[in-house]
Residue frames relative to the residue before (quaternion, step in Angstrom):
aa qw qx qy qz dx dy dz
M 1.0000 0.0000 0.0000 0.0000 0.00 0.00 0.00
I 0.0402 -0.8170 0.5748 -0.0235 3.61 -0.71 1.07
R 0.0124 0.7862 -0.6170 0.0325 3.54 -0.95 0.94
M 0.3738 -0.6772 0.5747 0.2672 3.55 -1.22 0.51
L 0.1145 0.7928 -0.5854 0.1254 3.57 -0.76 1.05
S 0.8509 -0.0255 -0.0177 0.5244 3.55 -0.87 1.01
A 0.6604 -0.5520 0.2815 0.4242 3.56 0.97 1.01
S 0.6553 0.4600 -0.3420 0.4919 3.59 1.13 0.40
L 0.4895 -0.6425 0.5010 0.3106 3.51 -1.26 0.44
L 0.1171 -0.8141 0.5685 0.0183 3.54 -0.52 1.22
L 0.1125 -0.7883 0.6040 0.0336 3.54 -0.68 1.13
L 0.1914 -0.7717 0.5972 0.1057 3.56 -0.60 1.12
S 0.0362 0.8391 -0.5339 0.0980 3.53 -0.46 1.22
S 0.1621 0.8078 -0.5494 0.1390 3.57 0.70 1.02
V 0.7574 0.1658 -0.1463 0.6144 3.57 1.26 -0.27
V 0.5828 -0.5887 0.4234 0.3667 3.54 -1.21 0.42
C 0.2137 -0.7707 0.5895 0.1139 3.56 -0.81 1.06
A 0.7683 0.0044 0.0142 0.6399 3.56 0.95 -0.91
A 0.3321 -0.8038 0.4544 0.1929 3.53 -0.07 1.33
A 0.3334 -0.7194 0.5792 0.1893 3.54 -0.90 1.00
P 0.5826 -0.5637 0.4284 0.3990 3.60 -1.14 0.43
R 0.2483 -0.7550 0.5911 0.1373 3.53 -1.21 0.59
A 0.7353 -0.4615 0.2680 0.4177 3.54 -1.28 0.38
R 0.6706 0.4933 -0.3109 0.4584 3.59 0.90 -0.84
D 0.5949 0.5942 -0.3580 0.4060 3.60 1.15 -0.59
V 0.7397 0.3766 -0.2248 0.5103 3.59 1.12 -0.59
G 0.6480 -0.5908 0.2971 0.3779 3.58 1.25 0.35
I 0.4098 0.6854 -0.4996 0.3356 3.58 1.13 0.53
P 0.3198 -0.7742 0.5130 0.1876 3.63 -0.69 1.02
F 0.0395 -0.7816 0.6225 0.0103 3.56 -1.13 0.74
E 0.4333 -0.6684 0.5401 0.2717 3.53 -1.26 0.51
G 0.7314 0.4396 -0.3106 0.4187 3.54 -1.27 0.40
T 0.4391 -0.6883 0.5261 0.2379 3.52 -1.35 0.38
P 0.2745 -0.7829 0.5312 0.1718 3.61 -0.54 1.07
G 0.5520 -0.5623 0.4875 0.3761 3.53 -1.33 0.22
P 0.7533 -0.4247 0.2486 0.4364 3.61 -1.26 0.14
L 0.7473 0.3477 -0.2103 0.5258 3.61 1.07 -0.64
N 0.2537 -0.7699 0.5241 0.2611 3.56 1.26 -0.41
A 0.5656 0.5665 -0.3618 0.4778 3.55 0.95 0.99
I 0.6636 -0.5007 0.3770 0.4084 3.55 -1.27 0.37
S 0.6360 0.5472 -0.3179 0.4416 3.58 1.16 -0.59
D 0.4566 0.6353 -0.4741 0.4040 3.60 1.23 0.21
V 0.5868 0.5164 -0.3732 0.4998 3.58 1.22 -0.34
A 0.4564 -0.7313 0.4300 0.2684 3.57 -0.43 1.23
G 0.7776 0.3234 -0.2698 0.4669 3.54 -0.94 0.97
V 0.6217 0.5502 -0.3516 0.4326 3.58 1.14 -0.55
T 0.0535 -0.7856 0.6164 0.0102 3.57 -0.92 0.97
V 0.1766 -0.7754 0.6013 0.0773 3.54 -1.22 0.62
G 0.0219 -0.7778 0.6281 0.0036 3.54 -1.03 0.88
Q 0.0572 -0.8140 0.5780 0.0042 3.56 -1.00 0.80
V 0.0960 -0.7483 0.6532 0.0643 3.52 -1.15 0.75
T 0.1557 -0.7987 0.5808 0.0230 3.54 -0.76 1.16
L 0.1367 -0.8043 0.5773 0.0331 3.56 -0.76 1.10
I 0.1212 0.7801 -0.5978 0.1393 3.56 -0.53 1.23
D 0.2628 0.7414 -0.5855 0.1959 3.56 -0.79 1.06
D 0.3374 -0.6965 0.5926 0.2231 3.55 -1.26 0.54
L 0.1861 -0.8213 0.5376 0.0428 3.54 -0.59 1.21
A 0.6922 -0.4624 0.3496 0.4299 3.55 -1.33 0.08
G 0.8226 0.2955 -0.1919 0.4463 3.55 -1.25 0.50
G 0.6546 -0.5446 0.3112 0.4221 3.58 1.14 0.51
R 0.4963 0.6438 -0.4425 0.3787 3.57 1.27 0.08
K 0.1176 -0.7985 0.5885 0.0470 3.55 -1.11 0.70
L 0.3373 -0.7208 0.5819 0.1677 3.49 -1.12 0.90
R 0.1461 0.7762 -0.5885 0.1727 3.57 -0.57 1.23
T 0.4882 0.6543 -0.4301 0.3854 3.58 0.41 1.19
G 0.0122 0.8218 -0.5696 -0.0026 3.59 -1.22 -0.25
V 0.4096 -0.6718 0.5635 0.2518 3.52 -1.38 -0.34
T 0.0864 -0.7567 0.6455 0.0571 3.55 -1.09 0.80
A 0.1102 -0.7979 0.5920 0.0291 3.58 -0.88 0.99
I 0.0944 -0.7642 0.6370 0.0370 3.56 -0.95 0.97
L 0.1069 -0.7988 0.5915 0.0265 3.59 -0.62 1.15
P 0.4033 -0.7653 0.4402 0.2406 3.63 -0.34 1.20
R 0.7950 0.1711 -0.0955 0.5741 3.59 1.01 -0.75
G 0.5784 -0.5729 0.3840 0.4357 3.58 1.07 0.58
R 0.8223 -0.1728 0.1356 0.5249 3.57 -1.02 -0.72
A 0.5821 0.5896 -0.3717 0.4188 3.59 1.13 -0.54
S 0.4943 0.6644 -0.4236 0.3671 3.60 1.26 -0.23
L 0.4946 0.6655 -0.4204 0.3684 3.59 1.23 -0.36
A 0.8361 0.1517 -0.0356 0.5259 3.56 0.90 -0.92
A 0.7141 0.4300 -0.2383 0.4983 3.59 1.24 -0.31
P 0.2333 -0.8011 0.5350 0.1327 3.62 -0.31 1.18
V 0.2696 -0.7060 0.6188 0.2144 3.51 -1.40 0.01
F 0.5384 -0.5551 0.4994 0.3906 3.54 -1.26 0.32
G 0.0565 0.8175 -0.5691 0.0682 3.58 -0.98 0.85
G 0.0597 -0.7655 0.6380 0.0577 3.51 -1.38 0.25
W 0.1519 -0.7997 0.5753 0.0799 3.57 -1.16 0.48
F 0.0930 -0.7871 0.6090 0.0313 3.55 -1.28 0.38
A 0.1951 -0.7528 0.6180 0.1156 3.57 -1.04 0.84
L 0.2803 -0.7486 0.5798 0.1579 3.57 -0.55 1.16
N 0.7382 -0.1159 0.0366 0.6635 3.54 1.16 -0.72
G 0.3476 -0.8371 0.4075 0.1109 3.51 -0.68 1.17
N 0.3904 0.7017 -0.5136 0.3022 3.61 1.05 0.59
G 0.6122 0.4811 -0.3571 0.5160 3.53 0.67 1.21
E 0.3868 -0.7253 0.5258 0.2188 3.54 -1.27 -0.16
M 0.0951 0.7164 -0.6902 0.0370 3.48 -1.22 0.79
T 0.2635 -0.7908 0.5325 0.1471 3.58 -0.37 1.19
G 0.7565 0.4218 -0.2829 0.4120 3.54 -1.29 0.32
T 0.5182 0.6902 -0.4048 0.3021 3.59 1.21 -0.14
T 0.5608 0.5950 -0.4056 0.4086 3.62 1.12 -0.46
W 0.6990 0.4363 -0.2647 0.5010 3.58 0.92 -0.88
L 0.5925 0.5533 -0.3652 0.4577 3.58 1.07 -0.64
E 0.6581 0.5012 -0.3019 0.4739 3.58 0.97 -0.87
E 0.6897 0.4982 -0.2737 0.4486 3.57 0.95 -0.92
S 0.7918 0.3531 -0.1555 0.4736 3.56 0.81 -1.06
G 0.3368 -0.7440 0.5032 0.2825 3.55 1.10 -0.67
Q 0.6614 0.4855 -0.3001 0.4865 3.56 1.28 0.22
L 0.2579 -0.7181 0.6288 0.1501 3.51 -1.12 0.85
E 0.1001 -0.8180 0.5664 -0.0008 3.55 -0.51 1.23
G 0.8100 0.1649 -0.1567 0.5405 3.56 -0.32 1.27
P 0.7366 -0.4394 0.2944 0.4216 3.57 -1.29 -0.24
V 0.3363 -0.6302 0.6311 0.3023 3.50 -1.46 -0.06
L 0.0949 -0.8133 0.5739 0.0084 3.58 -0.75 1.09
L 0.1564 -0.7863 0.5957 0.0491 3.55 -1.03 0.91
T 0.1328 0.7812 -0.5987 0.1169 3.57 -0.99 0.86
N 0.6624 -0.4761 0.3652 0.4485 3.57 -1.22 -0.41
T 0.7358 -0.4798 0.2660 0.3970 3.55 -1.25 0.53
H 0.7714 0.3849 -0.2043 0.4637 3.58 0.80 -0.94
S 0.6542 0.4948 -0.3222 0.4727 3.59 1.26 0.18
V 0.3499 0.7613 -0.4877 0.2452 3.59 1.25 0.12
G 0.6714 0.5292 -0.3092 0.4167 3.59 0.88 -0.94
V 0.7018 0.4557 -0.2851 0.4675 3.57 0.79 -0.97
V 0.6347 0.5167 -0.3392 0.4639 3.61 1.05 -0.70
R 0.6341 0.5258 -0.3296 0.4613 3.59 0.97 -0.80
D 0.6852 0.4796 -0.2917 0.4640 3.59 0.82 -0.98
A 0.6535 0.5138 -0.3146 0.4582 3.58 1.00 -0.80
A 0.6190 0.5412 -0.3457 0.4521 3.60 1.08 -0.68
I 0.6354 0.5072 -0.3263 0.4823 3.59 1.04 -0.75
A 0.6656 0.5037 -0.3055 0.4583 3.59 0.87 -0.94
W 0.6201 0.5394 -0.3380 0.4586 3.60 1.02 -0.79
R 0.6722 0.4954 -0.3075 0.4563 3.57 0.87 -0.90
V 0.6298 0.5361 -0.3311 0.4542 3.59 1.00 -0.81
K 0.6850 0.5107 -0.2828 0.4359 3.58 0.96 -0.89
Q 0.6783 0.5783 -0.2896 0.3487 3.56 1.07 -0.74
G 0.8388 -0.0781 0.0885 0.5315 3.60 1.06 -0.45
D 0.7591 -0.3742 0.2766 0.4552 3.53 -1.34 -0.14
A 0.5850 -0.5845 0.4403 0.3496 3.53 -1.21 0.55
D 0.5341 -0.5998 0.4787 0.3545 3.54 -1.28 0.29
A 0.7831 -0.3656 0.2170 0.4538 3.59 -1.27 -0.06
S 0.6254 0.5514 -0.3427 0.4328 3.60 1.17 -0.46
G 0.5384 -0.6044 0.4111 0.4193 3.56 1.26 -0.35
Y 0.7240 0.2991 -0.2009 0.5882 3.56 1.34 -0.03
W 0.4370 -0.5915 0.5557 0.3878 3.54 -1.32 -0.14
W 0.1624 -0.7928 0.5846 0.0584 3.55 0.12 1.31
S 0.1111 0.8348 -0.5155 0.1582 3.55 -0.51 1.15
L 0.0519 -0.7537 0.6550 0.0148 3.53 -1.10 0.88
P 0.1450 -0.8556 0.4885 0.0906 3.62 0.39 1.20
V 0.3819 -0.6771 0.5810 0.2412 3.51 -1.30 0.53
V 0.0941 0.7713 -0.6155 0.1318 3.54 -0.54 1.29
A 0.0625 -0.8123 0.5797 -0.0132 3.58 -0.76 1.07
E 0.1987 -0.8112 0.5475 0.0532 3.54 -1.19 0.61
T 0.0284 -0.7071 0.6960 0.1216 3.44 -1.52 0.20
W 0.5635 -0.6535 0.4180 0.2840 3.56 -1.21 0.64
D 0.0464 -0.8103 0.5838 0.0190 3.60 -0.74 1.04
G 0.3077 0.8206 -0.4440 0.1868 3.57 1.26 0.38
H 0.5397 0.6013 -0.4257 0.4073 3.61 1.17 -0.19
L 0.7920 0.2765 -0.1352 0.5273 3.59 0.98 -0.83
N 0.7458 0.3930 -0.1980 0.5002 3.58 1.12 -0.63
D 0.4706 -0.6290 0.5400 0.3022 3.55 -1.19 0.63
I 0.1007 -0.8777 0.4662 0.0462 3.52 0.61 1.23
N 0.6962 0.4556 -0.2845 0.4763 3.59 1.09 -0.60
G 0.5052 0.6240 -0.4287 0.4143 3.55 1.29 0.29
F 0.2674 -0.8102 0.4887 0.1822 3.60 1.33 -0.19
H 0.1746 0.8519 -0.4714 0.1466 3.54 0.85 1.06
V 0.5699 0.5677 -0.4041 0.4355 3.62 1.17 -0.30
R 0.1209 -0.8117 0.5714 0.0024 3.55 -0.76 1.13
P 0.6763 -0.4922 0.3449 0.4258 3.61 -1.20 0.36
E 0.6453 0.5354 -0.3445 0.4223 3.60 0.97 -0.75
H 0.6056 0.5467 -0.3601 0.4524 3.58 1.13 -0.53
V 0.6335 0.5196 -0.3181 0.4770 3.57 1.05 -0.80
E 0.6513 0.5182 -0.3127 0.4576 3.57 0.93 -0.90
R 0.6627 0.5036 -0.3099 0.4597 3.59 0.98 -0.79
A 0.6307 0.5193 -0.3373 0.4678 3.58 1.02 -0.73
L 0.6760 0.4829 -0.2901 0.4751 3.58 0.96 -0.86
A 0.6837 0.4807 -0.2895 0.4665 3.58 0.89 -0.91
G 0.7164 0.4563 -0.2497 0.4649 3.58 1.10 -0.67
A 0.4150 0.7188 -0.4740 0.2938 3.60 1.24 0.02
R 0.0192 0.8077 -0.5830 0.0858 3.55 -0.76 1.10
P 0.5014 -0.5680 0.5282 0.3834 3.57 -1.29 0.22
G 0.5852 0.6115 -0.4089 0.3411 3.57 -1.26 -0.02
P 0.7933 -0.3067 0.2100 0.4821 3.58 -1.30 -0.24
V 0.2622 -0.7496 0.5933 0.1319 3.54 -1.18 0.69
E 0.3910 -0.7202 0.5201 0.2408 3.58 -0.73 1.01
E 0.2008 -0.8022 0.5599 0.0522 3.54 -1.08 0.86
G 0.6866 0.4952 -0.3547 0.3970 3.52 -1.33 0.21
N 0.8374 -0.1702 0.1557 0.4956 3.56 -0.96 -0.99
V 0.4721 0.6654 -0.4415 0.3734 3.58 0.65 1.09
G 0.8427 0.2115 -0.1304 0.4777 3.54 -1.33 0.35
G 0.8276 -0.1427 0.1446 0.5233 3.53 -1.02 -0.87
G 0.6774 0.5114 -0.2830 0.4467 3.58 1.19 -0.46
T 0.3336 0.7994 -0.4670 0.1779 3.59 1.26 -0.06
G 0.8178 0.2512 -0.1146 0.5049 3.60 0.78 -0.97
M 0.4632 0.7293 -0.4136 0.2873 3.60 1.22 0.22
I 0.2169 -0.7605 0.6076 0.0743 3.53 -1.25 0.72
C 0.0784 -0.8077 0.5844 -0.0059 3.58 -0.92 0.93
H 0.8233 -0.0458 -0.0264 0.5652 3.60 -0.65 1.13
E 0.6315 -0.5733 0.2915 0.4330 3.56 1.15 0.83
F 0.5562 0.4902 -0.4292 0.5158 3.55 1.23 0.63
K 0.5771 -0.5362 0.4569 0.4132 3.57 -1.19 0.37
C 0.0229 -0.8086 0.5850 -0.0579 3.55 -0.89 0.95
G 0.0271 0.8282 -0.5597 -0.0066 3.62 -1.02 -0.69
I 0.7933 -0.2301 0.2290 0.5151 3.54 -0.88 -1.07
G 0.0859 0.7762 -0.6222 0.0549 3.55 -1.05 0.84
T 0.0673 -0.8066 0.5871 0.0142 3.57 -1.13 0.55
A 0.0469 0.7704 -0.6348 0.0374 3.55 -1.29 0.45
S 0.1455 -0.7901 0.5880 0.0941 3.58 -1.26 0.25
R 0.1660 -0.7567 0.6211 0.1183 3.50 -1.38 0.23
R 0.3024 -0.6956 0.6190 0.2040 3.52 -1.27 0.60
I 0.0926 -0.7978 0.5957 0.0088 3.55 -0.96 0.91
A 0.1859 -0.7456 0.6288 0.1184 3.57 -0.95 0.89
E 0.1244 0.7955 -0.5782 0.1320 3.57 -0.61 1.14
S 0.8553 -0.0410 -0.0117 0.5163 3.56 -0.83 1.08
G 0.7338 -0.4517 0.2256 0.4545 3.55 0.96 0.92
T 0.6844 0.4251 -0.2808 0.5215 3.60 1.25 0.10
E 0.3173 -0.7338 0.5656 0.2023 3.57 -1.07 0.73
Y 0.0869 -0.7802 0.6191 0.0207 3.54 -0.91 0.99
T 0.2779 -0.7309 0.5985 0.1741 3.53 -1.32 0.36
L 0.0586 -0.7687 0.6364 0.0271 3.53 -1.09 0.78
G 0.0469 -0.8102 0.5842 -0.0027 3.58 -0.88 0.96
V 0.1772 -0.7716 0.6058 0.0797 3.53 -1.21 0.64
L 0.0299 -0.7459 0.6637 0.0473 3.54 -1.19 0.69
V 0.1141 -0.8026 0.5844 0.0360 3.57 -0.92 0.95
Q 0.1465 -0.6812 0.6991 0.1606 3.48 -1.39 0.43
A 0.0803 -0.8685 0.4879 -0.0343 3.53 -0.01 1.41
N 0.1461 0.7790 -0.5827 0.1798 3.53 -0.73 1.17
Y 0.4972 0.6728 -0.3810 0.3938 3.57 1.03 0.81
G 0.7759 0.4937 -0.2381 0.3124 3.50 -1.40 -0.12
L 0.3505 -0.7033 0.5850 0.2006 3.51 -1.32 0.55
R 0.6815 -0.5339 0.3268 0.3791 3.54 -1.25 0.53
D 0.6772 0.5491 -0.3196 0.3710 3.57 0.74 -1.04
S 0.7207 0.4785 -0.2588 0.4297 3.59 1.00 -0.77
L 0.4876 0.7114 -0.4249 0.2751 3.61 1.20 -0.32
L 0.0540 -0.7556 0.6528 0.0002 3.52 -0.97 1.06
I 0.0129 -0.7633 0.6456 0.0215 3.57 -1.06 0.77
A 0.8194 -0.0693 -0.0276 0.5683 3.56 -0.56 1.23
G 0.7095 -0.4647 0.2461 0.4692 3.56 1.08 0.77
V 0.5739 0.5900 -0.3750 0.4265 3.60 1.27 -0.13
P 0.4045 -0.7324 0.4901 0.2446 3.65 -0.79 0.94
V 0.1001 -0.8605 0.4986 0.0304 3.52 0.68 1.19
G 0.6741 0.5328 -0.3024 0.4126 3.56 0.91 -0.91
Q 0.6111 0.5502 -0.3472 0.4509 3.59 1.20 -0.44
H 0.7237 0.4265 -0.2260 0.4933 3.58 1.23 -0.47
L 0.7583 0.3373 -0.1908 0.5242 3.60 0.83 -0.99
R 0.1229 0.8528 -0.4871 0.1426 3.53 0.32 1.32
D 0.4894 0.6485 -0.4471 0.3743 3.61 1.22 0.05
D 0.8385 0.2256 -0.1519 0.4721 3.55 -1.31 0.40
R 0.2089 0.7817 -0.5565 0.1888 3.58 0.90 0.86
V 0.5363 -0.6242 0.4624 0.3302 3.56 -1.13 0.62
Y 0.7959 0.2060 -0.0835 0.5632 3.57 0.98 -0.91
S 0.3871 -0.6680 0.5766 0.2674 3.53 -1.18 0.60
E 0.6772 -0.5010 0.3424 0.4162 3.56 -1.23 0.39
A 0.7180 0.4564 -0.2468 0.4640 3.59 1.08 -0.76
D 0.4946 0.6722 -0.4278 0.3472 3.58 1.26 -0.20
P 0.4380 -0.7082 0.4793 0.2773 3.63 -0.75 0.96
A 0.6092 0.5512 -0.3539 0.4471 3.59 1.23 -0.35
A 0.5598 0.6283 -0.3829 0.3811 3.58 1.28 -0.25
G 0.4495 0.6216 -0.5077 0.3921 3.53 0.50 1.24
E 0.6287 -0.5218 0.3991 0.4161 3.56 -1.25 0.19
T 0.2050 0.8252 -0.4891 0.1941 3.56 0.45 1.26
G 0.5372 0.6275 -0.4150 0.3814 3.60 1.20 0.07
S 0.3249 -0.7382 0.5616 0.1847 3.55 -1.32 -0.16
I 0.0820 -0.7650 0.6312 0.0981 3.51 -1.35 0.19
I 0.1800 -0.7308 0.6489 0.1117 3.52 -1.13 0.80
I 0.0675 -0.7933 0.6050 0.0090 3.57 -0.86 1.00
V 0.1240 -0.7784 0.6148 0.0268 3.56 -0.83 1.10
V 0.0999 -0.7928 0.6012 0.0103 3.57 -0.72 1.14
A 0.0426 -0.7888 0.6131 -0.0070 3.57 -0.86 1.00
T 0.0630 0.7901 -0.6089 0.0311 3.57 -1.12 0.66
D 0.3644 -0.6967 0.5626 0.2557 3.54 -1.27 0.38
A 0.4299 0.6762 -0.4788 0.3588 3.60 1.25 0.18
P 0.4543 -0.7029 0.4695 0.2814 3.62 -0.92 0.85
L 0.1396 0.7981 -0.5629 0.1634 3.55 -0.20 1.32
L 0.3983 -0.6952 0.5505 0.2347 3.54 -1.17 0.67
P 0.7265 -0.4705 0.2632 0.4260 3.62 -1.17 0.41
H 0.6724 0.4878 -0.3307 0.4478 3.61 0.87 -0.82
Q 0.6320 0.5192 -0.3310 0.4706 3.57 1.13 -0.61
L 0.6452 0.5165 -0.3171 0.4652 3.57 1.07 -0.71
K 0.5903 0.5274 -0.3651 0.4900 3.58 1.13 -0.51
R 0.6202 0.5277 -0.3367 0.4727 3.57 1.01 -0.75
L 0.6480 0.5144 -0.3091 0.4690 3.57 1.00 -0.87
A 0.6448 0.5298 -0.3224 0.4468 3.60 0.93 -0.91
R 0.6182 0.5539 -0.3488 0.4353 3.59 1.00 -0.77
R 0.6603 0.5354 -0.3172 0.4203 3.59 0.97 -0.83
A 0.5104 0.6269 -0.4360 0.3954 3.61 1.16 -0.30
G 0.6028 0.5779 -0.3505 0.4240 3.57 1.10 -0.63
M 0.6384 0.5211 -0.3350 0.4569 3.57 1.12 -0.56
G 0.6008 0.5202 -0.3524 0.4942 3.58 1.15 -0.51
L 0.6254 0.5307 -0.3205 0.4739 3.56 1.06 -0.78
A 0.6464 0.5233 -0.3169 0.4559 3.58 0.99 -0.82
R 0.5960 0.5702 -0.3630 0.4334 3.60 1.07 -0.65
M 0.6646 0.4915 -0.2954 0.4790 3.59 1.19 -0.53
G 0.6184 -0.5796 0.3318 0.4142 3.58 1.28 -0.11
S 0.4814 0.6693 -0.4472 0.3469 3.60 1.20 0.14
S 0.1917 -0.7581 0.6100 0.1286 3.53 -1.18 0.66
A 0.4224 -0.7312 0.4517 0.2881 3.61 1.25 0.30
G 0.0212 -0.8676 0.4963 -0.0213 3.53 0.70 1.14
N 0.7502 -0.4377 0.2762 0.4115 3.52 -1.34 0.34
G 0.7567 0.3919 -0.2191 0.4751 3.58 0.95 -0.77
S 0.5777 0.6153 -0.3614 0.3963 3.57 1.24 0.13
G 0.2485 -0.7488 0.5963 0.1481 3.55 -1.03 0.83
D 0.0413 0.8106 -0.5755 0.1003 3.58 -0.12 1.31
I 0.1345 0.8230 -0.5189 0.1878 3.54 0.13 1.37
F 0.1035 -0.8282 0.5503 -0.0248 3.55 -0.74 1.14
I 0.0701 -0.7760 0.6258 0.0362 3.56 -1.15 0.68
A 0.0826 -0.7894 0.6078 0.0241 3.57 -1.06 0.81
F 0.0076 0.7977 -0.6029 0.0094 3.56 -1.07 0.72
S 0.2811 -0.7415 0.5890 0.1558 3.53 -1.31 0.49
T 0.3439 -0.7521 0.5299 0.1879 3.57 -0.90 0.94
A 0.4931 0.6509 -0.4342 0.3803 3.60 1.27 0.01
N 0.7969 0.3701 -0.2278 0.4197 3.55 -1.39 0.00
A 0.1495 0.8142 -0.5450 0.1330 3.58 0.97 0.80
E 0.6517 0.5224 -0.3256 0.4432 3.60 0.95 -0.81
A 0.6563 0.5241 -0.3155 0.4417 3.57 1.00 -0.76
L 0.7179 0.4043 -0.2295 0.5182 3.58 1.27 -0.40
S 0.3855 0.7615 -0.4444 0.2721 3.57 1.24 0.42
G 0.5800 -0.6230 0.3623 0.3798 3.60 1.24 -0.09
R 0.4393 0.6925 -0.4675 0.3300 3.59 1.24 0.09
A 0.6336 -0.5650 0.3767 0.3708 3.55 -1.17 0.59
L 0.7907 0.0858 -0.0323 0.6053 3.57 1.07 -0.72
S 0.0718 0.7978 -0.5907 0.0973 3.56 -0.70 1.11
Q 0.2838 -0.7292 0.5942 0.1863 3.52 -1.33 0.32
A 0.1521 -0.7810 0.6021 0.0666 3.54 -1.10 0.79
S 0.3679 -0.6729 0.5892 0.2546 3.54 -1.21 0.60
V 0.0381 -0.8124 0.5819 -0.0019 3.55 -1.08 0.66
L 0.4018 -0.6799 0.5626 0.2445 3.52 -1.05 0.83
G 0.5043 -0.6753 0.4449 0.3027 3.57 -0.86 0.91
N 0.6168 -0.5703 0.3971 0.3696 3.58 -1.08 0.67
D 0.6898 0.4783 -0.2899 0.4598 3.56 1.02 -0.76
R 0.6423 0.4818 -0.3272 0.4982 3.58 1.32 0.15
M 0.5381 0.6784 -0.3694 0.3373 3.58 1.25 0.14
D 0.4474 0.7241 -0.4544 0.2628 3.61 1.17 -0.25
S 0.6590 0.5106 -0.3223 0.4484 3.58 0.95 -0.83
L 0.6368 0.5079 -0.3233 0.4817 3.60 1.12 -0.61
F 0.6008 0.5453 -0.3527 0.4661 3.58 1.05 -0.71
L 0.6805 0.4890 -0.2856 0.4650 3.55 0.86 -1.02
A 0.6434 0.5268 -0.3243 0.4509 3.60 0.96 -0.83
T 0.6313 0.5340 -0.3334 0.4530 3.58 1.04 -0.77
V 0.6476 0.5130 -0.3119 0.4692 3.57 0.94 -0.89
Q 0.6889 0.4915 -0.2829 0.4514 3.57 0.84 -1.01
A 0.7043 0.4677 -0.2782 0.4559 3.59 0.81 -0.98
T 0.6143 0.5384 -0.3533 0.4560 3.59 1.07 -0.64
E 0.6461 0.5161 -0.3172 0.4643 3.57 0.90 -0.92
E 0.7052 0.4603 -0.2833 0.4589 3.59 0.84 -0.91
A 0.6217 0.5480 -0.3490 0.4374 3.60 1.02 -0.74
I 0.6518 0.4975 -0.3161 0.4771 3.59 0.95 -0.84
T 0.6592 0.5021 -0.3106 0.4657 3.57 0.93 -0.87
N 0.6215 0.5341 -0.3399 0.4615 3.60 1.03 -0.72
A 0.6272 0.5316 -0.3374 0.4584 3.58 1.03 -0.77
L 0.6569 0.5080 -0.3040 0.4669 3.59 0.99 -0.82
I 0.7002 0.4806 -0.2752 0.4506 3.58 0.87 -0.96
A 0.6991 0.4831 -0.2775 0.4482 3.60 0.97 -0.82
A 0.5844 0.6164 -0.3750 0.3713 3.60 1.11 -0.61
R 0.2285 -0.7562 0.6017 0.1182 3.53 -1.29 0.54
D 0.6731 -0.4756 0.3708 0.4280 3.56 -1.23 0.48
M 0.0011 0.8032 -0.5956 0.0139 3.57 -1.03 0.75
Q 0.2318 -0.7184 0.6391 0.1472 3.53 -1.02 0.91
G 0.1742 -0.8288 0.5295 0.0476 3.52 -0.82 1.04
T 0.7990 -0.3105 0.2275 0.4619 3.49 -1.34 -0.28
E 0.8491 0.1395 -0.1321 0.4921 3.55 -1.18 0.71
G 0.6983 -0.5225 0.2621 0.4130 3.56 1.04 0.81
R 0.4496 0.6880 -0.4647 0.3294 3.62 1.20 0.10
Y 0.1652 -0.8014 0.5736 0.0383 3.53 -1.16 0.64
A 0.0419 -0.7592 0.6468 0.0598 3.54 -1.24 0.52
R 0.2754 -0.7711 0.5588 0.1318 3.55 -0.76 1.10
A 0.4336 -0.6442 0.5599 0.2889 3.53 -1.18 0.63
I 0.6051 -0.5540 0.4178 0.3904 3.56 -1.20 0.44
D 0.4540 -0.6854 0.5069 0.2592 3.57 -1.01 0.87
H 0.3744 -0.7665 0.4756 0.2145 3.58 -0.41 1.21
E 0.6652 0.5058 -0.3189 0.4471 3.60 0.91 -0.85
A 0.6586 0.4955 -0.3130 0.4719 3.58 0.96 -0.83
L 0.6286 0.5330 -0.3286 0.4612 3.57 1.06 -0.74
V 0.6483 0.5125 -0.3180 0.4647 3.59 0.92 -0.88
A 0.6333 0.5325 -0.3329 0.4523 3.58 0.97 -0.82
L 0.6592 0.4983 -0.3055 0.4731 3.59 0.99 -0.79
L 0.6296 0.5309 -0.3364 0.4568 3.57 0.97 -0.82
K 0.6611 0.4941 -0.3003 0.4781 3.58 0.97 -0.83
R 0.6365 0.5473 -0.3229 0.4371 3.57 0.98 -0.86
Y 0.7516 0.3665 -0.1940 0.5129 3.58 1.04 -0.82
G 0.5104 -0.6766 0.4078 0.3397 3.60 1.24 0.20
R 0.5560 0.6201 -0.3851 0.3976 3.58 1.11 0.60
Y 0.4564 0.6862 -0.4577 0.3337 3.60 1.19 0.26
A 0.1010 -0.7616 0.6382 0.0498 3.55 -1.03 0.88
A 0.5007 -0.6601 0.4607 0.3183 3.58 -0.72 1.01
A 0.5260 -0.6460 0.4550 0.3146 3.56 -0.93 0.92
P 0.5222 -0.6528 0.4391 0.3293 3.61 -0.99 0.78
């Protein structure tokens, strides 16, 4: 669906219109069992909405950005919080609302992703959206500290043009749906670059059997980190081989670990806030599988939430919550690592070449060359 809005091209991508290829489609092997969609939306109740902004502006400037919204309980997220926790592997980035999340252990409302210089407008728009949707809370207002996270898209996007507007945030929130999640050059990931390849939004999920119950865990990433040389895919040192069309030259002062990644982990397993912080930490191990060392200039910030225990979060004076024992969490830790690795790889595979502002360019990874490397290293898995 395409509309013209505020002189920019607005792509509403809350559902997949033309499915991009995914990592498994090109024969990349992964461990673990994914859910039916292999997406964060496999966790029941979780919805995702995305608005993609692409336009060519005057003076060689280009608009390549957007907004991604993750609603833990769908529309019910307006009034029904979830238990949550967060973790910064390296803090050269921003995620608003984390002070209260740390204090309360509750995520109240959506998680929103955008570019670095649009965090403020997205945060304010999220508050305004909540105010518009229903009656005030007990304070007489919709007291709100939204969670908004960012990565830098200034290489391809006219980031100082401040093109993200409140209406874009509202459309992402209103368009959030269950079902497949579009990946690559979409939403907040539109202008993002990963290991000097075009990258963006990626997602994956895992099913876990624990203590006789099946749980689902899903991950969504906005990936914009890493240098070419360090890239690993399925353990193969891809970045050591595919060295053409790099974003940075060896002599470029920007050629350092200066990018960022936001990782959102969702599960229906009954976990308390301290356990969700433990889960968020494990996302860093999935990132490490891709070859990242979380350099000084990188903002690697993760958030995890559980959709279980809705009754315990109903606001009653006394409530009871179910909780999975700490000694039963290993399978969830492993699922987080696996799904994070696959979500990042999906973002790389789904992305497409993009020309950005001031003539800059980012190439997508060459699928045929990647397959050849996987075969060379004995890591190719026939596509399903």
